[in-house]
Each structure stands twice: as structure tokens, then as C-alpha cells.
C-alpha positions as CSV (number, residue, x, y, z in Angstrom):
1,X,-20.0,12.2,51.6
2,X,-17.8,13.8,54.1
3,X,-16.3,17.2,53.4
4,X,-12.8,15.9,53.5
5,X,-13.4,13.6,50.6
6,X,-15.3,16.1,48.5
7,X,-12.3,17.9,47.0
8,X,-10.4,14.7,46.0
9,X,-13.6,13.3,44.5
10,X,-14.2,16.5,42.5
11,X,-10.6,16.5,41.3
12,X,-10.9,12.9,40.2
13,X,-14.1,13.6,38.3
14,X,-12.4,16.6,36.5
15,X,-9.4,14.4,35.5
16,X,-11.8,11.7,34.1
17,X,-13.8,14.2,32.2
18,X,-10.6,15.8,30.8
19,X,-9.3,12.4,29.6
20,X,-12.6,11.6,28.0
21,X,-12.7,14.9,26.2
22,X,-9.2,14.5,25.0
23,X,-10.0,11.0,23.5
24,X,-13.1,12.4,21.9
25,X,-11.1,15.2,20.4
26,X,-8.5,12.7,19.1
27,X,-11.3,10.8,17.4
28,X,-12.5,13.9,15.6
29,X,-8.9,14.8,14.6
30,X,-8.4,11.4,13.0
31,X,-11.8,11.7,11.3
32,X,-10.9,15.0,9.7
33,X,-7.5,13.7,8.6
34,X,-9.2,10.7,7.0
35,X,-11.5,13.0,5.0
36,X,-8.5,15.2,4.0
37,X,-6.5,12.3,2.8
38,X,-9.4,10.9,0.8
39,X,-9.9,14.4,-0.8
40,X,-6.3,14.7,-1.6
41,X,-6.2,11.2,-3.1
42,X,-9.1,12.1,-5.4
43,X,-7.4,15.3,-6.5
44,X,-4.1,13.5,-7.2
45,X,-6.0,10.9,-9.3
46,X,-7.8,13.7,-11.2
47,X,-4.5,15.4,-11.9
48,X,-3.0,12.1,-12.9
49,X,-5.4,11.8,-15.8
50,X,-5.0,15.4,-16.8
51,X,-1.2,15.2,-17.4
52,X,0.9,13.6,-20.0
53,X,4.3,14.1,-18.4
54,X,5.6,10.7,-17.1
55,X,7.4,12.0,-14.1
56,X,4.3,13.9,-12.9
57,X,2.2,10.8,-13.4
58,X,4.7,8.8,-11.2
59,X,4.6,11.5,-8.5
60,X,0.8,11.8,-8.6
61,X,0.3,8.0,-8.4
62,X,2.6,8.0,-5.4
63,X,0.6,10.8,-3.8
64,X,-2.6,8.9,-4.5
65,X,-1.3,5.7,-2.9
66,X,0.2,7.5,0.2
67,X,-3.1,9.4,0.7
68,X,-5.1,6.2,0.5
69,X,-2.8,4.4,2.9
70,X,-2.9,7.2,5.5
71,X,-6.7,7.6,5.1
72,X,-7.1,4.0,6.2
73,X,-4.6,4.5,9.1
74,X,-6.5,7.6,10.2
75,X,-9.8,5.7,10.0
76,X,-8.4,2.9,12.1
77,X,-7.1,5.3,14.8
78,X,-10.4,7.1,14.7
79,X,-12.4,3.9,15.4
80,X,-10.0,2.7,18.1
81,X,-10.1,6.1,19.9
82,X,-13.9,6.0,19.8
83,X,-13.9,2.5,21.2
84,X,-11.5,3.5,23.9
85,X,-13.7,6.4,24.8
86,X,-16.8,4.1,25.3
87,X,-15.1,1.3,27.3
88,X,-16.4,1.0,30.8
89,X,-14.8,-2.2,32.1
90,X,-11.3,-1.8,33.3
91,X,-10.1,-5.0,31.7
92,X,-11.5,-3.9,28.4
93,X,-10.0,-0.4,28.7
94,X,-6.6,-1.9,29.2
95,X,-7.0,-4.2,26.2
96,X,-8.2,-1.4,23.9
97,X,-5.5,1.0,25.1
98,X,-2.8,-1.7,24.3
99,X,-4.3,-2.2,20.8
100,X,-4.4,1.5,20.3
101,X,-0.7,1.8,21.3
102,X,0.2,-1.0,18.9
103,X,-1.8,0.7,16.1
104,X,-0.1,4.0,16.9
105,X,3.3,2.4,16.6
106,X,2.4,0.8,13.3
107,X,1.0,4.0,11.9
108,X,4.2,5.9,12.9
109,X,6.8,3.5,11.5
110,X,7.0,4.7,7.9
111,X,5.7,8.3,8.4
112,X,9.0,10.2,8.6
113,X,10.3,8.4,5.5
114,X,7.1,9.2,3.6
115,X,7.2,12.9,4.6
116,X,10.9,13.1,3.4
117,X,10.3,11.3,0.2
118,X,7.2,13.4,-0.7
119,X,9.1,16.6,0.2
120,X,11.9,15.5,-2.1
121,X,9.6,14.6,-5.0
122,X,7.4,17.7,-4.7
123,X,9.7,20.6,-4.0
124,X,11.3,20.8,-7.4
125,X,8.2,20.4,-9.5
126,X,7.3,22.9,-12.1
127,X,3.7,22.0,-12.2
128,X,2.1,24.4,-9.7
129,X,-1.0,22.2,-9.0
130,X,1.1,19.2,-8.3
131,X,3.4,21.2,-6.0
132,X,0.4,22.7,-4.1
133,X,-1.3,19.4,-3.7
134,X,2.0,17.8,-2.6
135,X,2.5,20.5,0.1
136,X,-1.1,19.9,1.3
137,X,-0.5,16.2,1.7
138,X,2.9,16.8,3.4
139,X,1.2,19.2,5.9
140,X,-1.6,16.7,6.6
141,X,1.0,14.0,7.2
142,X,2.6,16.3,9.8
143,X,-0.7,17.0,11.4
144,X,-1.5,13.2,11.5
145,X,2.0,12.6,13.0
146,X,1.4,15.1,15.7
147,X,-2.1,13.8,16.5
148,X,-0.8,10.2,16.6
149,X,2.1,11.1,18.8
150,X,-0.3,12.8,21.3
151,X,-2.2,9.6,21.9
């Protein structure tokens, strides 16, 4: 390799490695979000069976459903980012990135409304456990939103 091509080749290699690392990090972020959403869904279901207050039961069932939905969205994004990371053929990379973009758009459609609704439901609650869990879910939704937007 001639010396005049060494610097551009090294720069290209660094850019490729940085992009691969970013995709790998995205996959791990979505994996953690999936685990958190599943944990929060289990906690909400547990609290549901411990309370007799109808309004709290409604909020907890909504929290459980939202957590389950976003756990699956996070899992799908995790798998697609992993696939994108391992694609070697250019045509396959383009296809996977298009699918990833479509999945990203689908995951983001309802997110702002879900955050607002949960915030409205949770902020005025007297049950401290419900309020804390609701705030954890809202924070995880915001983390998920940020990670998804960064794809």
C-alpha cells in the first residue's frame, strides 16, 4: 500500500469500527430496556393483586400492558440492531437498515402519548409504590425513546 493511501484507509477503518461499536451498544441498550420493562410489568402485576382500590387496579393494569408492549418493541429493536451489525453483504445491509428504520418509526408512533398518559395517571396517586413504579416506567420510556431516536 502506498503511503498516500495509508491515512485515508486508516480513517475509513476507524469510521467502520466506530459504526459497528455504536450498533453493538444500541443492541445492548435495547436488551437492558427489555429487561427493565419486563421487571416493571411483573412489579405492576404484583401490586395489582395486592390492592383493592379500583382506580389503582386500572392504573396498574395499564402499566403492566404498556411495559409488556414496550418490552417486545425493545426486543425487536435489539434483534434488528444485532442483525444489522452482522450483515456483510451491502444489499443485505441496505435491506436490514430499511427494516430497522421502519421498526424505529413504528416504535416511536405512540410513545409521546404513552408517556403523557402515564405521567397524568401516576403523578396524583397517593399510593407511594404505584407512584414510584410509574415514575420508573416513565423514565425507562424516555430512555427507550432517546435510544430509538439515536438509531
